[in-house]
N, C-alpha and C positions, 0 to 999 in steps of 0.2 A: 504493500500500500504506500502511496506517495502523497505528499502534501504540497510540494513546490509547484506542481502543475495539476490543476484540477480539470482534467479533460472533460469530465461530465458537465461541469459548469460552463466550460468554453463552448461545448456543443449546444448546450441549452441557450447560451447567450447568442450564438450565431443564429440559431433557429428563431429566437425572440426578435432579433434585429430584422430578419427577413419577414417575419410575420407583421412586425410594426410597419415595415415599408409597404406591404400589401394592404394593411389596414388603412394607412394614410392615402394610398392610391384609391381605395374603394370609397373613402369619405370624400375625396376630391371629385370623383365621378358623381356621387350622390348629390353633392352640393351644387355642382355646375350643371348637372343634367346632361353632360356629354360623356360618351364612352372614350373619346379621343381628346385629351386636353393638351398633349404634347406629342411630338413625333415618336418618342420611345413607346408610347402606348400602342401604336399600330402605324408603322412608317408607311406602308403601302396604302393602308386605308386612309391615312391623312392626305396623301397625294391625290387619291381618287375623290375624296370628299371635297377638298379644296377646289379641284377642277369643276366638280358639279356645282359648288357654290358660286364660282365665277360665272359659269354658264347661266345659272338661275338669275344672278344679278344683272347679267347682260340682257337677258330676255325681259326682265322687269323694266329696264330702261327702254327697251324696244316697245313694250306695251304702252309706256308713257308717251313715247314718240307717236305711236299709232293713234292713241286717243287725241293727241293734239292735232294730228293730221286729219282725223275725222272731223274735228271741230272746224279746221280750215276749209275742208270741202263743203261742210254745211253752210258756212258763211258765204262762200262763193255761190252755192246753189240758191240760197235764199235771196241773195242780191240779184242774181239773174232772173229769179222768179218775179221779183218786183219790176225788173226791166221788161219782162214779158208782159206783165199787167199794163205797163205804160204803153207799150206798142199796141196792145189790144185796144186801149182807149184812143190812141192815135188813129188806128184804123177806123174805129167808129166815127171819129170826128171827120176823117176824110170822106167816108161814105155820106155823112150828113152834108158835107160841103159839095159833094158831087151831084146832088139832086137839084132839079130846077126850082123846087119849092123853097129853097134857101136863098135869101137875098144876098147881094154882094156885101152889104154891111154885116150880115150874119157870117159870111165866109171869112171876112176880115177878122171878125171876133174869134172864129174857129182857128184861123191862122195863128192868132196870138196864143190861144190855148195850146196848139200843137208845138209852137216854139217853146213855151214854158215846159211842156212835157218832155221835149227832147233835151232841154237844158237840164232837167232833173235826171234824165237817163244818163247824161254825162256826169252829173254830180254823184250818182250812185257808183259809177265806174271809178271815179276819182277817190271816193271815200272808202270803198270796200277794201279792207286790209286785215291781215292777221298778224299781230305783233309787229306792225310796221311794214309787213310784206304785202305789196299791192297784188291783188288777185285777178282783177279784170282788165288791167292795162299795166304798162311797164312801171309807172310810178305815179304819184299824185301830180307830177309836173310833166310827165310824158305820156302821150296817147298811143305809143307804140304797143306791140303785143307783150303780154305778161310773160315773164320767164318761166321755164319749166321748174316744177317743185319736185325735188327728190327726197323721199322719206326713207330713213334707215329703219328697217323692220326686221332686224335679226342680228345675231352676233357676228356674222360673216360680212365682209365688204360687199359681196354680191347680193346680199339680202336687202334689196331696195324695191320700192314701188314709186313710179314716176307719174306725176300729173303733167301731161304734155303741155308744151308752150303753145302759143298761137291765139290765146284768148284776147280779143280786143273789143270788149263789150261797150263801145261808145259810138257816137255818130260817125267817127272816122273809120272805125273798123267794121261796123254793120253796113252791109251793102245797101246803097241808095239813101242812107240816112243823111249823109252830107248834102246830097242834092235836095232832099226834102227840107233840111234846115235852111239851106240857101233860099229856097222858094218862099218859105213862110217868113223868113227874115226880110227878104226884099219886099214882099207884099206888105209888111208892117212898117216899112220905113216911110217917114213923112215925105211926100212928094215923089215917091218912087214911081217909075214908069210901069214896072211889073205889078200886075194885080193877081191875087190868089184866086184864080178862076176855078170853075167846076171842072174844066178839062185838065188843069194841072193837078187838082185834087184826085181826079180819077186815074191819072197816069201814075201817081205816087202810091196807089194801092198795091201795085206789083212790088214796089220797093219795100213796103212794109212787110209783105208776105215773105220776101227774100230775107229780110232782117230777122223775122221770127224764126224761119227755118235755120238760119245760121246760129241764132241764140240757142235754139233747142239742141242743136248739134253740140255746142259747147257744154250745155247743161248735161247732155248725155255722157260726155267724156268725164265730167266731174262726178256724176252719179256712179258710173262704172268704176272709177277710181275709189270712191267711197265704199262700194261693195267689196272691192278687192282688199281694202284696208281692214274692213270689219271681219272678213274671212281670215285674214292673217292674224288679227287680234284674237279671235276664238282659238285658232291653232296654237298661238304662243301661250295663251293662258293655260291650255291643256298641257303643253310641254312644261311650263313652269311648275305646275302642280306635280307632275310625274317626276321631274328632276329633284324637286324638294323632298319628295317621298323617298327617292333613291338615296339622297344625301342623309336623310334621317336614319335610314336603316344602318348606314355605316357609322355615322358620327354620334347619334344620340344614344344615351344609356337606356338599357332595359331595367327599369326600377325593380321589378319583381326579381329578376336574376341577380342584380347587383346587391339588393337588400339581403338576399340569401347568402351571397358571398361575404358581405360585411359581417353578418352574424357568425358565419363560420370562422372568419379570421379573428373576430373578437373572442370567440371561445378558445381558439388555438392560442391567442395571446395570453389569456388567463391561465391556460394549462402550462404554457411556457414559463410564466412567472412562478407557478407552483413547482415546476421541474427545477428551475434555478435554485429555489430555496431548498429543495430536497438534496440537490447535488452538493450544496454547501454544507448541509447538515451531515451528509455521509462522511465528509472529511473529518468531522469532529470525532468520529469513531476511532481515529488513530490515537487520540489521547488516552484511550483506555489501555493501549499497549504500554504506555509509559507509567501507568499507575502501579 
């Protein structure tokens, strides 16, 4: 029997240290709710979980982009719907001016109405924007065509949806509306030689129809883009849910399993403490040999 080196106590101490480390790790998992709190917990699992988390956060931002893009298309569509209403009224006014039962004074008044309506159509094109981005023309100062809008709708560079350029929803861009504006403006000018006649009003009906067809074509483009955006949004929301579920399987702790493990480690720790006390007590038996 030896007393300089208490091997039993050393073994018990080593086991107690390992058990205490396992107990601390179990408590960390239970308190954080995560199975992986550091790379040493599961190196490969951490790499996979982090990649899934990055993918989910990228899709979350893409969903935000998509919601903003849908709002943009809705603004453009509603603005063009109002312009369509304006052109409907303009056509009614022109039909009224085209008939023989309307006096020239009445036609002149109708011409003023049409001029105001077309001015408002231009105002709608100038004012319609999303976050400062003009939607129905190049800018509030330029009547050129609006630029294409490219929406990032995924984590990859190629995951884009584009609202095509070419929308010029003003009297300069709508076929025949510049001519109509000129006619009614000339007819309303004091002392002007040109008069807003029934024949002129009748001839401009074709121009209004052409403008409505063009406006409806642009609205169709915007509506199709909105449908595409909404479809992409639904798909991304499903992806995000599934990716978060996959990450949870890897990263999150199973409380039932970890609670059972904690209780086991706790019992082992208590048993280890008892074993250490007994290993020290055994050494005291050597004293009896010296009595």
